[in-house]
Every structure is written in structure tokens, then in C-alpha cells.
C-alpha positions as CSV (number, residue, x, y, z in Angstrom):
1,X,-0.1,0.0,-0.1
2,X,1.5,3.4,-1.0
3,X,1.8,5.9,1.8
4,X,-0.7,8.3,0.2
5,X,-3.4,5.8,0.2
6,X,-2.7,4.7,3.7
7,X,-3.0,8.1,4.8
8,X,-6.4,8.5,3.1
9,X,-7.5,5.5,4.8
10,X,-6.4,6.5,8.2
11,X,-7.9,10.1,7.7
12,X,-11.3,8.7,6.5
13,X,-11.5,6.6,9.7
14,X,-11.3,9.2,12.3
15,X,-12.6,12.3,10.5
16,X,-16.3,11.5,10.7
17,X,-15.8,10.5,14.5
18,X,-14.2,13.6,15.2
19,X,-16.8,15.7,13.2
20,X,-19.6,14.0,15.2
21,X,-17.9,14.7,18.5
22,X,-17.3,18.4,17.6
23,X,-21.0,18.8,16.6
24,X,-22.1,17.3,20.0
25,X,-19.9,19.6,21.8
26,X,-20.9,22.6,20.0
27,X,-24.6,21.7,20.7
28,X,-23.9,21.5,24.4
29,X,-22.0,24.7,24.4
30,X,-24.9,26.4,22.7
31,X,-27.4,24.9,25.2
32,X,-25.3,26.2,28.0
33,X,-25.0,29.8,26.6
34,X,-28.8,30.0,27.1
35,X,-28.2,29.4,30.8
36,X,-28.2,32.4,33.1
37,X,-24.8,33.6,34.4
38,X,-24.3,31.9,37.8
39,X,-26.0,28.6,36.9
40,X,-22.7,26.7,37.4
41,X,-22.8,27.6,41.1
42,X,-26.1,26.2,41.5
43,X,-25.3,22.9,39.4
44,X,-22.2,22.2,41.4
45,X,-24.6,20.9,44.1
46,X,-28.0,20.6,42.6
47,X,-27.0,18.7,39.5
48,X,-26.5,19.5,35.9
49,X,-30.3,20.1,35.4
50,X,-31.3,20.8,39.0
51,X,-32.2,17.3,39.7
52,X,-31.0,17.2,43.2
53,X,-29.6,14.1,44.8
54,X,-30.5,11.2,47.1
55,X,-28.1,12.6,49.8
56,X,-30.6,15.5,50.5
57,X,-29.7,18.1,47.9
58,X,-33.0,19.5,46.9
59,X,-34.3,19.2,43.2
60,X,-34.8,22.6,41.6
61,X,-35.8,21.2,38.2
62,X,-39.6,21.9,37.7
63,X,-40.1,23.7,40.9
64,X,-42.3,26.9,41.1
65,X,-40.2,29.9,40.1
66,X,-41.9,32.3,42.5
67,X,-41.0,29.9,45.4
68,X,-37.5,29.4,44.3
69,X,-36.9,33.2,43.9
70,X,-38.5,33.9,47.4
71,X,-36.3,31.1,48.9
72,X,-33.2,32.8,47.5
73,X,-34.2,36.2,48.7
74,X,-34.8,34.7,52.3
75,X,-31.4,33.2,52.1
76,X,-30.0,36.6,51.2
77,X,-31.8,38.4,54.0
78,X,-30.7,35.7,56.5
79,X,-34.3,35.0,57.2
80,X,-33.9,31.3,56.1
81,X,-30.9,29.5,57.5
82,X,-28.2,27.7,55.5
83,X,-24.5,28.1,55.9
84,X,-24.1,27.1,52.2
85,X,-27.0,28.9,50.5
86,X,-26.7,32.3,52.4
87,X,-23.4,33.5,50.9
88,X,-24.5,32.2,47.5
89,X,-27.6,34.0,47.5
90,X,-26.1,37.0,49.0
91,X,-23.8,37.5,45.9
92,X,-27.1,37.5,43.7
93,X,-29.0,40.3,42.4
94,X,-32.9,40.2,42.5
95,X,-32.9,39.8,38.8
96,X,-30.3,37.0,38.9
97,X,-32.4,35.1,41.2
98,X,-35.4,35.2,39.2
99,X,-33.4,34.3,36.1
100,X,-32.1,31.2,37.9
101,X,-35.5,30.4,39.3
102,X,-37.0,30.7,35.7
103,X,-34.1,28.5,34.2
104,X,-34.7,25.7,36.8
105,X,-38.4,25.9,36.6
106,X,-38.1,25.2,32.9
107,X,-35.8,22.0,33.4
108,X,-37.5,18.5,33.4
109,X,-38.0,16.8,36.6
């Protein structure tokens, strides 16, 4: 087999796979671009889509947005106690709280 035909054979094997992976990565990046800023802070504990965990981390996905926004404002004000949530909520503006609440409300349960 000549070097040129061998090179084509190798290239034709990995190129479609690499292209497919690139498309998947680009799609995920576009989906993440629609997420409000600060969502990664929430997803670190509550899960990539706000699914929560069996270890006691509450589910955010599909919850009522008014309830979540109000809960965040209570954490920020210190009227709802949580050593973890109070500093996180304290760094959020009212509009950021609402954006995050709306985002997680729209996620599948």
C-alpha cells in the first residue's frame, strides 16, 4: 500500500468520528450559552439540570419559580438559615435570582 493511500485510509476513519464529536460539543455549548450566569454555582450541588440528589440536595428542576426566587431572597436576607446557601444568595441580585428560578423551573423533573 502506498503512503498516500494509507494516509487517506487513516484520515477517513477518524474524520467522521471527530466531526460528530465536534457537533455534539458545539450543541452542548450552545445549550449552556442559554443558561443564566451563575447557573454553574447552582449545578455544582443541585446537579447539571437541577435534579438534586438522594443525599438530601433539593431538586430545583420543575419547581415553582416564585417559590425558588423567594427562597433565595430569604437566604440573602438571613431569614432562612443555610450556611451554604446564604453566601451564595448574598452574591445574587434580585434579577439574577429570578433568572435562575425561571431557568430551573423550565428544566425537566
